[in-house]
C-alpha positions in Angstrom: 58.0 50.6 91.3 57.5 53.9 89.4 53.9 54.0 90.7 55.1 53.4 94.3 57.7 56.2 93.9 55.2 58.6 92.4 52.7 57.8 95.2 55.4 58.4 97.8 56.4 61.6 96.1 52.8 62.8 96.0 52.3 61.9 99.6 55.5 63.8 100.6 54.3 66.8 98.6 51.0 66.8 100.3 52.7 66.7 103.7 55.0 69.5 102.8 52.1 71.6 101.5 50.2 70.8 104.7 53.1 71.9 106.9 53.6 75.1 104.9 49.8 75.8 105.2 49.8 75.2 108.9 52.9 77.4 109.4 51.1 80.2 107.5 48.0 79.7 109.6 50.1 79.8 112.8 52.1 82.9 111.7 48.8 84.7 110.7 47.3 83.9 114.1 50.4 85.0 115.9 50.5 88.3 113.9 46.8 89.1 114.5 47.0 88.1 118.2 49.9 90.4 118.7 48.2 93.3 117.1 45.0 92.8 119.1 47.1 92.4 122.3 48.7 95.8 121.7 45.3 97.4 121.0 43.8 95.9 124.1 46.7 96.9 126.4 47.3 100.4 125.0 44.3 102.0 123.4 42.5 104.5 125.6 39.1 103.2 124.3 40.0 99.5 124.8 37.7 99.3 127.8 34.7 100.3 125.7 35.1 97.3 123.4 33.4 93.9 123.5 36.6 91.9 123.1 34.9 88.5 123.4 32.7 89.3 120.4 35.6 90.9 118.5 38.0 88.0 119.1 35.4 85.5 117.9 34.7 87.4 114.7 38.4 87.9 114.0 39.1 84.2 114.5 36.4 83.4 112.0 37.8 85.8 109.4 41.4 84.7 109.6 40.6 81.0 109.5 40.9 80.7 105.7 43.6 83.3 105.1 46.9 82.4 103.5 48.9 85.6 103.8 49.5 88.1 106.6 48.7 90.9 104.2 45.2 89.7 104.1 44.8 90.5 107.8 45.3 94.3 107.3 41.6 95.1 106.6 40.6 93.0 109.6 43.0 94.9 111.9 41.9 98.2 110.4 38.2 97.3 111.1 39.1 96.8 114.8 40.9 100.2 114.9 37.9 101.9 113.3 35.6 100.5 116.0 37.7 102.3 118.7 36.1 105.5 117.5 39.0 107.8 118.4 39.6 109.3 114.9 43.4 108.8 115.1 44.1 105.1 115.6 45.1 103.6 112.2 47.1 100.9 110.5 50.1 101.7 108.2 51.2 98.9 105.8 55.0 98.1 105.5 55.3 100.0 102.2 53.9 103.2 103.6 56.1 102.9 106.6 59.1 102.3 104.3 58.4 105.5 102.4 58.3 107.5 105.6 61.6 106.0 106.8 63.2 106.7 103.4 62.4 110.4 103.9 61.4 113.2 101.6 64.3 113.3 99.1 64.5 109.5 98.6 60.8 109.5 97.6 61.1 112.7 95.5 59.0 114.9 97.8 60.2 118.5 98.4 61.7 119.0 101.8 59.7 121.3 104.1 60.8 124.9 103.8 61.2 127.1 106.9 59.8 130.5 105.8 60.9 133.6 107.7 60.7 137.3 107.5 61.5 140.4 109.6 58.3 142.3 109.5 57.7 146.1 109.9 61.4 146.3 110.8 60.7 145.0 114.3 58.9 141.6 114.4 60.5 138.1 113.7 58.1 135.9 111.7 58.7 132.2 111.2 56.6 129.3 109.9 56.6 125.8 111.4 55.5 123.5 108.5 54.1 120.0 108.6 56.7 117.3 108.8 55.7 113.7 107.9 58.9 111.6 107.5 60.4 109.1 109.9 64.0 109.5 108.7 66.3 110.5 111.5 68.8 112.3 109.3 66.0 114.4 107.9 64.6 115.0 111.5 68.0 116.5 112.4 68.1 118.6 109.2 64.6 119.9 109.9 65.3 120.9 113.5 68.7 122.4 112.6 67.2 124.4 109.7 64.4 125.8 112.0 66.8 126.6 114.8 69.3 128.3 112.4 66.5 130.6 111.3 65.6 131.3 114.9 69.2 132.3 115.5 69.3 134.6 112.5 66.0 136.3 113.5 67.1 136.6 117.1 70.3 138.4 116.0 68.1 141.2 114.6 66.8 142.0 118.1 63.1 141.7 117.3 60.5 143.5 119.5 58.2 140.5 119.2 57.8 137.0 117.6 55.2 135.6 115.3 55.1 131.8 115.0 52.8 130.7 112.2 51.1 127.3 112.5 48.4 127.9 110.0 47.8 125.1 107.5 50.3 122.8 109.4 48.4 119.5 109.3 50.8 117.7 111.6 53.0 114.7 111.1 55.8 113.8 113.5 55.7 115.8 116.8 59.2 115.0 118.0 61.1 117.1 115.5 58.5 119.8 115.7 58.9 120.0 119.5 62.7 119.9 119.3 62.5 122.8 116.8 60.3 125.1 118.9 61.9 124.2 122.3 64.0 127.4 122.4 60.8 129.5 122.4 59.3 127.6 125.4 59.7 129.0 128.9 59.6 125.8 131.1 59.4 122.1 131.1 56.2 120.0 131.3 54.2 122.1 128.9 52.7 119.3 126.8 51.8 115.7 127.6 49.0 113.2 128.0 46.9 111.5 130.6 47.0 107.7 130.0 44.2 105.2 130.4 45.2 104.7 134.0 44.9 108.4 134.9 48.6 109.1 135.1 49.9 112.4 133.7 52.9 112.1 131.4 55.0 114.8 129.8 57.3 115.4 126.8 60.4 117.4 127.4 63.5 118.4 125.4 66.9 118.6 127.0 70.5 118.1 126.0 69.5 117.3 122.4 67.2 114.5 123.6 63.4 114.2 123.6 62.1 112.7 126.8 58.8 111.0 127.7 58.8 111.6 131.4 62.4 110.6 132.5 63.0 108.3 129.5 65.0 109.6 126.6 63.3 108.3 123.4 65.0 110.2 120.7 68.6 111.6 120.4 69.0 114.5 117.9 72.3 115.5 116.3 72.1 119.3 116.4 74.7 121.5 114.7 73.1 124.8 115.7 74.6 126.4 118.7 72.6 126.6 121.9 69.6 128.9 121.5 67.3 130.2 124.2 64.9 133.0 123.6 63.9 134.2 127.0 60.3 135.3 127.7 59.6 136.2 124.1 56.6 138.4 123.3 55.0 135.8 121.1 52.0 135.6 118.9 50.9 132.2 117.6 48.8 132.0 114.5 46.4 129.1 114.1 43.5 128.1 111.8 41.2 125.1 111.2 43.9 123.3 109.2 46.3 123.4 112.2 46.0 119.8 113.1 47.4 116.9 115.1 51.1 117.4 115.9 50.8 121.1 115.0 48.0 121.4 117.6 50.3 119.8 120.2 52.9 122.4 119.3 50.3 125.2 119.8 49.1 123.7 123.1 52.7 123.7 124.3 52.4 127.5 124.5 49.1 127.7 126.3 49.5 129.5 129.6 53.0 130.8 128.8 53.6 134.4 129.8 53.5 137.0 127.0 52.0 134.5 124.5 48.8 135.3 122.6 47.1 132.8 120.2 45.3 134.3 117.3 42.7 132.3 115.3 39.2 130.9 115.6 40.2 127.3 116.4 42.4 124.4 115.4 41.2 121.2 113.7 40.6 119.2 116.8 42.8 116.1 116.3 44.3 116.5 119.8 44.5 112.9 121.0 47.8 111.5 122.3 49.1 108.8 119.9 51.9 106.2 119.8 53.2 104.0 117.0 53.9 100.3 117.4 56.0 98.3 114.9 54.7 94.9 113.9 56.8 91.9 112.7 56.4 92.7 109.0 57.3 96.3 109.4 53.7 97.6 109.5 52.8 100.2 112.1 49.9 100.3 114.5 49.3 103.9 115.6 47.0 104.1 118.6 45.4 106.8 120.6 46.7 106.0 124.1 45.8 109.1 126.1 44.2 112.5 126.4 46.4 115.5 125.6 47.1 117.8 128.5 48.8 121.2 128.8 51.0 122.7 131.5 47.9 123.5 133.6 46.6 119.9 133.2 43.7 121.1 131.0 42.5 118.1 129.0 41.8 118.3 125.3 39.2 115.5 125.2 36.7 116.1 122.5 37.5 115.3 118.9 36.8 118.3 116.7 36.8 120.9 119.5 40.4 121.9 119.1 42.3 124.8 120.6 40.4 128.1 120.5 42.4 131.3 120.0 42.7 134.1 122.6 41.7 136.5 119.8 39.3 135.4 117.0 40.1 136.3 113.5 36.4 136.3 112.3 35.3 135.6 108.8 38.2 134.8 106.4 38.2 135.7 102.7 39.6 132.5 101.3 42.3 134.4 99.6 45.7 133.4 101.1 47.4 136.8 100.9 44.4 138.7 102.2 43.9 136.3 105.1 47.5 136.6 106.0 47.1 140.4 106.2 44.2 140.0 108.5 46.2 137.8 110.8 49.3 140.0 110.8 47.2 143.1 111.5 45.9 141.4 114.6 49.5 140.3 115.5 50.9 143.8 115.1 48.2 145.1 117.3 49.0 142.6 120.1 52.7 143.0 119.9 52.5 146.8 119.6 50.4 147.1 122.7 52.8 144.9 124.7 55.8 147.0 123.6 54.2 150.1 125.1 53.7 148.5 128.5 
């Protein structure tokens, strides 16, 4: 009787293990299929891929896997094959750290540096901003706009917006921050894989993609609008990604001059997609366009300044002086006209 019982128990155990293993296999396949479907449907380079070959290879690789985490390198490999330099995979723990924000992870909060230069020019730095925490988005935007308001109260003869060394991060809070300096709507957007032009806009504390509000900010700063500012924008080769989008937003605006040799050249339009385990797929889904519908297609080309800065010294303070001398020259000449 004991032998029969043990045999039944062993049989039941084997069946349970088989069911669990099958469920794992099914969940792994569903997870990978969903990720590949998003890539196929949204990536701008999807049409260049041999999906029959990729699907076959992926199916072979996931056949013996037991955990979803083991699929991450496989998905990453597919993203690398897209060849757009911006599509990437973020595991759940990385996403979680972004969502927690700067302070919860012990990282210093980005500082908004300002100055009133030569007793006439408002100077403000837009720093990189990498977190996905909505409270800290609001804090960042409110801090920047509060500094704009203080500088505006000093009646400057010109503005200097410094984007040097800003390597990017989240564009939405950056765009909300600089919106008071922009002169019109539809200044930055993307052309999608179907050839449709789409634009970001900021209105009534909301960030819009075309007519759809995608983010609502809680702004405590009073309404600020700096009309037709004489503005100099400072860029360098470390101005990258979302900071490049911020710079491109000013291309073609009246009384704006961009100083610097070029930006980094990570100007593709990207979108994040959350997967079932909390991981993110970030995909290049379009070509960045400015208000005049100029396309920023080539990786590494970047935005070229109206006025080149020439050879830099490598010394932070000396290089800043070179930029500011150029900026003073531009703003001074505008003031005399």
